[in-house]
N, C-alpha and C positions, 0 to 999 in steps of 0.2 A: 671393889678391882677387877673382877671378871677371868676368864682366861682366854683372852683378844685371840685372834686368829685371824687369819685372811684366806681365801679363797680365791683360786685363777681357773675359770672357766674355758675349755679353748672354744674360737669358734673355726666358721668353717673358712676364715682364713689366713687360719693357724696363728693368729694372734690370740690375744685372753681378755679377757673380763674381771677387772677383779672386783671383792665384794669382803664385806668386813663381816667378823661375827665375834659377840661379843663374851659368848661362853663358848664356842667351836674348839677352844685347848683343852678344855679337860676333860682330860684321858684320853686325846684323840678320838673324841666321840663323833665327828663329821664323818669318819671313812665310814661309816654302815651307813649314816643318814641321809645323804647325799646318792641319790636316783634319780631314773628317767620321769618319773612324775611327782618324787620330791626334788626335784633339783635345788631349793634353799633350804631343805630340810623338814621338819614339821612332819603333821600328818599330811596324807593325798589330800586333795580337795575336789570335791563331786562335778563341782563346774571345770576344771582343768588351768584353774586361772596360773596356777606357779609355771606349769610348763607351756604357757600359749606367752607368758612373759617373759618368759628363758630364753624361748626362743626367736623372740623380740629383739630382746637387748642383744642378740649373739650377733646380731644383722646389722645392726645402724652406727652412726659413727659420729653422728649429730645428739649433742648433750640437749639442746629441746625435745625431740623426742625421745629421748632417754626421759627427761623430766616428765615430758608428758605421760609414759607409758608407766613409768613408775607411779605418778599421781593416781590413774586411774584404778592403781591395784591395792588391794588390801588383802594381806598375808599374815593374821595374824598371830599364826602358829608356826612361823619360820626360825629356823634357829641362825638361821641368815640374813643381812640385812638386802633385801632385792632391790636396793638403791645401788647402785654400781660406786665403788672409789674416782675407778678408771674402766676405760674401756679401747680396744685395739692396743694393747701393748706388749711387747715382749714378756719370756717369764726372767729374761736378764733384766729389762727395767725393774722389774718387780722386786728381784730379790736384793737389786742395788738399790735404787733408789725408794722405794715403798714398805718394803716388809723393816719393821722396828726390832731387830733380837734382840731386843731387852723388854719391851713391853710383848708383842706377839710371842704366845708361848706355841705356836705353831700356825703350819702355814699346809693346804693342800692345793694339791693340784689335780683337777679334774678333765679329762679329757671327752673326745667328740663319743665314744663310747661308754660313757661315765661309770669309766676306771677309775678311782681313787687312791691320788698316794699321798700316804699322809709323813709329813716332815716334821719331828722338834726343831726349833730355834736355840741356839746357842751364842751367846753374846760372848764377844771377846773383849769386852771394855775390863780394865780391872782397877778401876777407881775404887771401887768396895773393897778391893781384897790386897789393895797395899798405900805405903802414904806417898811413892814415889808417882804414880798417876794422877792425875787432877782431873784428869777429863777425855771420853773417848765417845767416840759416836754412836750411836745408837743403830742407823740405817745404813743398811750395807758394808755389816764388822762381824762379823761370825759366819756360822756354821747349818748348814740344814744337814738332818740327817733320818734316814727311814729307822724304824724298828721292826723287827719281825713279828710277825703276828701269829697264834693258836685259839683257835676254835674262837673267833673274835676280839678276843685280846691283845693290848700290846705287851709281848715279854720283855722283862727289864727295862722296861719305861722309866719307872721311880730310880732305878739302880744308876742306869747311863744317864741320867739328870745327878746325880750322887756323885758319880763319879765325875764328873765334870766341873762340879763345884767347888769340890776336892786337889782338883787339878789346877784350877785356878788360883785360891789358895796356895798351893805349892809355888806357882809360878811367883803368886806377886811377894813374898815370902823373897825371895830370892832375887824379885826387883831392888827389893829395899837393901837389901844384903850386895848389891852392888854384883853379882854373880853372871844377870842378862842385862844389855841393854833392853828399852822397851821396842825393838825390832827382833831381837833374839828371845825374849820372854813370848811374843808372838807367833814364830815359829817351832819352837818349842812346844806350845799349846797344838799348833794345824799339824806335827810331828804323832806328839799322843794321840790325837783322835782318829789319828790315817788307821795306825796301829790298833786302836781298839775299832773300830768298825771294821776293817780290814777288808776283804771280798764281799762280805753276804749280804751288805746292806749296801744304800748309796751314800755320800758324801759331799756336799756342795759346800765350795768355802770361797769368802768374797773378803778382803780386808777391806780397811783405809786408814789414810796414814796422819786424819786425825787425832792425834794422839796429845791431851797436853801432859809437859811431865814437870813436878816440880823443880 
């Protein structure tokens, strides 16, 4: 399965290139793996290939040019796929149209100074938590939350994920009991998340109406 993640790199035009990492969601490991000399994670390259490729990719809009650049590069130790999923898009497009809140465990935004913001993804779908909901979109349907870091480690990350799973289980039960409508259930999740995150961390929520009920 892997621990899949998406990484958005800021371009000079303030848009973003989007890349995929198969293991980047594990313990939010890419937070400290991405740097100017290791833009795709892994070990520094003696010939500077990752750095040169990264700069070239952040300046192009042409798919043919992207393919040519990627085809010439070999990054055997990279932790992030150097072939971008998408180029020159906004963060809003990423979190509503590309990020899968169920299958991508983490999302990273890398600014031009290589400051990395790591987010956990929280999916709002409830079909695995109750019988009332039969299907829900996994793309553009959930929340992104940052975590607190101490001495290079994410503090309370596992606890927060467990707390969210427990919240969904309770909400799913309330749905089956008729206490909540589907819309009320999502609103309740949003409110509880906002309360738990407070002002200490960042919380971004995007939801969709594509929810099927029995």
